[in-house]
Structures are given as C-alpha cells and as structure tokens.
N, C-alpha and C positions, 0 to 999 in steps of 0.2 A: 503494500500500500504506499508506504512512505519512500521506498527506494533505498539503495545501499548507502548512498552518501548521507542522506538525512538520518538514517538509523545509526551510522557511524557517529554523526554529530550528537545524536541523543545519547549514545553510549559514552562518548567523551564528556558530555555535560554531566552525566552521572558521576564519572570518576572525578572531574574537577570539583563538583559540589561536595563529594565525599572527602576529597583531600582538604578542602576548606573546613569541613566538619572536623577532621582529624586535628588540623592546625588550631582550631578554636576550642577544642575539647579540653575541659579542666580535669583535674584529677578526682574531684568529687563526683563527676558524672561519668566515670570511666566505663560503666556498664553499657552506656549508650554507644560506645565505640563499636559494639557488635553490629549495630544497624549500619554504621558507616562502612564497616568491613563487608557486609552483605551488598551494599550499594556499589562498592568498588569492584566486587566480584562480578556483579550483574553487568556493570558498565564495561569491564574488561572483556567479559565473554562476548558481549554484543559487538565490541570493537574488533575482537579477534575474528569472529565469524563474518562480519561485514567486510573486513580487510581481505579475507580469502575471496569473498564474492567480488570485490573490486578487482582483485587480481585476475579472476576468471573473466571478468568483463574486459580487462586490459588485453588479455590473450585473444579473445574474440574467436574469429574463425581460423586464426593462425595456429593450428594444433601442433606444428613442429616445434614451436618454441615454448610450449606450455610447461614442460618439465624443467627447462632452464629457469623460467620465471619463478616457479614455486621453490625450486632448489635455492636460487638466489635469495629469495625472501626468508627461507628457513635459515640459511647460513647467516644472513645479516641479523635476524632476530637472535640467534644463539650468541653471536659476537657481542651484540649490544647488551644482552642480558648478562653475559659473563663480565663485560667491562663495568657495568653498573654494580654488580655484586663485588667485584674487586675494589672499585673506588669506595664503596660503602664500608667495606671492611678495613681498608687502609686508613680511612679518615675516622674510624671509631675512636672515641676518646678513651684514654686510659684512666683519667680521674673520675670524679663523681658526677659529671654532667651528662651521664648516658641517657637519662630520661628526656632531656631537651633534644639530644641528637636523634633519638628514635622517633620523637615527634616530628622533627624536620624531615627525616628520611621517609616516614610514612605519609607525610603530607605533601612535601615539595616534589619528591621523586615522581610518583604516579601523576600528580597534578600537572607538572611541567611536560611530561611525555604526552599526556592526553591533550594539553593545550597546543603543543606542536602539531600533533596529528589533526586536531580540530581545525587549526589555521591552514594546514596543508589541504585538507579536504575542501574547505571553504574556498580557498584560492583557485581550486580547479573546478568549481561548479560552473556549469555553462551559463554564459551571459546571454540573455535573450535581447539582444539589440538588433533591431531591424533597420536596414537601410531603405529609404524611400526617396523618390525623386523630389527635388526642390524646384518649385515652379515660381517664377517671378513674372508678374504682369506689369508692364510699363506702357507708356504712351508710344505709339508707333512714330510719332514725329520726332521723338528723342532719339530713336535709333536709326532712322533713315531719313534722307532728305526728300525722297519722292514717295509719297503715300499712296500713289495710284498703282504702283507695281504690285501684282499678285503672283505669288509663287505657285506654279503648277506642281503636280505630284512628282513628276520626274526631276524637277529642280529641288525638291525638298526630300532629303533622304529619310527624315523622320516620318513623313506621310507614306513613303513607299514600304518600309520594312518596320515591323514591330520590334525587332531585335537590334535596331540601330544603337550603337554604344557610344558614339561621339557626342560632342555638344550639339544639341538639337535646336533648331529655330523654327517656329511655326508662326506664320503671319496670318492673322485674321482679317477678313474683309471689313469688319466694323471699326477700323482704325485703332486696333489694339494689337499688340505683339506679345506672344508668350514665349519666353526663353526657358527651355527645360534643359537642365544640366545634371 
C-alpha cells in the first residue's frame, strides 16, 4: 500500500523516535526502556526487509547482476556492523561513566544510522515535476512591421508537425501573435 520507500521511512522514524526515547530515559523509569527496545526492533526489521525489497527493485529485469548486488550488500553490512562493534568496544570507558556511555551508544548509534538511511531514501524519492510549454501572447505590431502578412502552413513548421521541437511562432489573423517556446 505505501511502497518500499515510504515503509523504509516509517521504520527509520520508529528507530529514530526510539533512539530519542533511549536518550531521554531516566533511571527511575528504566522499565519503560523495554517499549523503546521493542520499537527499535520493529523499526529495524521493517528497514531490513524494505532494504531488501529496494535492492530487488534496483536489480529489476537484469537478473545476471542480482547475486552480485545482494552479495555486495551483505559484505558491506557485515563490515559496517563489525566496524561499529569494534569502535564501540574500543571507546568503552574504563572508569565509572559506563552508564552514560551505554546510553549514548544505545541512542546515538541506531538513531544516526537510521537518520542517514532516512535521508538517503528521501533524497532518491522521485520528483514529480512536469514540464509544460510556456506561451506568451504579445501584440503583433511589436514583433513585426507588417501586420498584413499571414503565414501559411508550409511557412510555419509549428502548424505542419505536432512534434516540432524548435522555437515555434504562430501568427494569428486577429492582430495577435503567440510565441511558444
């Protein structure tokens, strides 16, 4: 119903909202963190499934490169996950500030990744911009000195062919000229 891109944005919004919930969570309401963890799991699952659907859409009819695309995605995901785990473990504090560090890791890590994915999907949404012809109507005496001349169909390429792509000039008998470009 919504499509892959909008579902991905919905899942990313769930993860971003849950990350904000983790960040704002106080120690007195720590039991509510289970709800935020459930929302992160749901949003992450939606993002994963829709990313596979988007990859399938990217492959399209070109079945020869499908295995390469999915293998590349899998390798990139594993390298990114391993790198994030390595950085998280290397930056783990030795002192007593582990509670704040875990709060930042649980909130900023998934939130930043989801925000990046959300922005990437939004950037590639199709723009529905339609080009239309611009028509200017001006007085014929401004454009020509002789207002009695009438162009015939063979003199006016715009009147002869509907597919004419150049600058088109159509002269009207009622002393008006339309320039279509």
